[in-house]
N, C-alpha and C positions, 0 to 999 in steps of 0.2 A: 163165758160160759161151756159149758163141757158137750154139747153138742152143733152142726152144722146143719144147713137144709140145701138142698140139690132139686133140679127141675127139669125134666124134658117135656119139653114144648110137645114136640112130636108126638109124644105117646101121652101127654098129659100125668106123665108121672111124680108125683113127689117122692123125695127119698130126704129120709132124717138119719142121721150118724151121730150117736152116741161114742163119746169118749169119756174115757175115765171111771171114776167112781160111781154105782149106779145105787144111790138112796132113796127115800120113797120122796124127799123133798126133789130131789134133782129128775126124778121120775116123772112128777106132779108138772113142774115146769116143759118141761120136754114136751108131755100131753097137752096141755096151753099151746104151748109152739104149733106142733101139728094141727090143733083144731085152727088156730088163726092161717098158717100156712098156704092148709086144705081149702080154705075157703077162701084166701087172696089169688092162689091160681088156680081155682077150680077144676082140682086135679079129679080126675076117674078112677086113678087106683094112688096106694102108700106102699113105701115099705119103712118099716123103723129098724135099722140096723146097727144091734150091740156089740158089735163083730170087734170093735176097739174097749170093749168095758171091760177095763181091770180090775175091779172087785165089785163083786153083787153083794149089795148087803139090804135091799129092798125088803121088807119084813113079808109073810102072807097075808097079815092081817089088811096091810095097803094094799096086796093083789085084790084081794076079797072085796075091797071096798071099794076098787075103781072099776073092778067086773061090775056093781051095782049101779055105777054112775053110765051114762050115755056113752057112745064112745065118740073117741078124738077126733074123728073122722068121721063127720057128719054124714048121711044116708047111709050108713051100715047095709041095709039091703041091699046097694046098687055098688056100691064102689068099693072093689076087696081091696084088702088089706093083708098085708104079709110082714109077720118079725123076722129078723134074722137073729141065733140065737147060739151060735159055734160051740160054745160050752153045754155040759150036762148039766148042770145048774141052772141056767138060766134058760135051758131047752126045757126044763121039765117047770117051771113056773109060768113059761109061756102057754104050755100043752095046758095044765090048769086053768090058767086063764081063758084059753079057748075055749075048754069042755066048759066050764062056767057061765061064759057068755052065747054058747051057739045057738041058743033061741032067738037072741037080738043081732046076733054078728057073726050071720051064717057063710060069710066070705071071707072071715078073719084064718088066716093058716099061719103054723109057724115052721118056719126053715132051720137046714143049718148052716147055709153059706146066700151069698148075695146070687149066687148062677141060681139054684132052686128059686128061689126069689122071683126073680127073673121070668125064667119057665111056667113058674107056676103062675104069673099074669099073660106071657104070654110073648112078652117083651122082648127084640133081638137088637143089638148094638146100639143101646141105649145114647142119646146125650147128654150128657149132664151140665147143667150150666149151676154154679152157686145162688142162693139166695141171699139176700141181706138182710 
């Protein structure tokens, strides 16, 4: 798999880290895994970190499609989610998604760094443990 998950139990914070080539198919798998892990851990917040994406080939049609679907992390009006996209292309697509889903995803934010994501969530000194 091109992704892994970590959890900070003190803050109930789930982090998914994607690595490598990001495609429609791999993003779909990642979103499914986010739903499974957020439900299993009962995470109160989540971060999707795309800092290690080496190639971005997700289609705008797929972004529009997932914008119409239920959020990957359930209870979007109560659980903040932050997406980390350091690159310009990914950040732009992330912002497009944020704008498209704002009514049903009011706590969704896109930032450039993991430090910004943690600050957005008010988390200091997280202790992430890998999830199987």
